[in-house]
Phi, psi and omega in degrees: 000156182231164176240086187228020183260094182288154184289334179177174176310123183077004178294144179264357183251135179248136178257148180298139173282158175310145176295342181283346180270132180285152180291150181261116176301135190219136177267127177204137172048041179085354181254157169247106181275144181285347175207162173295323177301321177293316181297323178296320178298324173295320171303315184296316177297319177299316179297325178274350180079024178273116176290146180214158166237131182267124179049055188292324182194150182258164186228138173271113180262024176069233188296341176280351179090195180269149190219130183243093179301146181293311184227151167237126178257100190288335178294323186266351181050054180212161175261153175230130171254133176255127178240150177288332182222189175297141182292146175284169178300321181291326177294323181290318179299322174301312181297324179291318176301316183298314184297318183296314187292317184269346187059032179240163177287152170227127182254147174237120180260109176277114176083183180291168179305136186203183171273064185219142174284152171264161171275128180240112170280104193252128183267008173233146179274141178287125186252327183199142179235122176200143175047048174059024182237156174247142160255147184209160180228145182293140179269165174289169193302332186251018182248150170203159171243154167242116188229159170278130186214162176235129184282145173229155172296155178272121177205186184281348183268326184228148173295156177293340179232129174255117181252133180220071182295139182090350180271341182267151175282188185292344178262001177095000180278152176218165181301136182297328180284355175292328188273159179291151186304316181295328178285323176299312177297328174293323173300308183299318180300315178298330178288323188280336183303133178245135183253000000 
């Protein structure tokens, strides 16, 4: 499913399309993405300088079936699953299973890049939050947290994940002026890209 229905001319917000509408295969940056939402996510990553691999490998999750994560982010050492809407319980269960199998973080992005937190299945516990940085400690092999997070490029200035509990509303959205300018511009660029 894709999110490509603008509210009106010049609107900056996209509404989820009906589940009855098929995703639109989209070419961008040498990849053939299964949906425009995935392609917009790639534009978002390119704008932030975040390296990605699209659908790099599949996994046998046993009773949950085979699973092909949308993105692997090598700098962040995590997988990203892009969903047209909020993930279902089974989709979250698959991401938790993938995290347990690979020992890597798995993020779930609901809809196209927007001013909204992702669900992050995090294999390290948040220890301290200060100055837009995280301190963390590793969890044991069978532990994980699911937190709301915003991705950042990895550099000397910012943590790869920015956690801001309490700043988002009940649906995970936050004020546009809350994010850093480079992140805001990446969201706008992903919205404006025409394929």
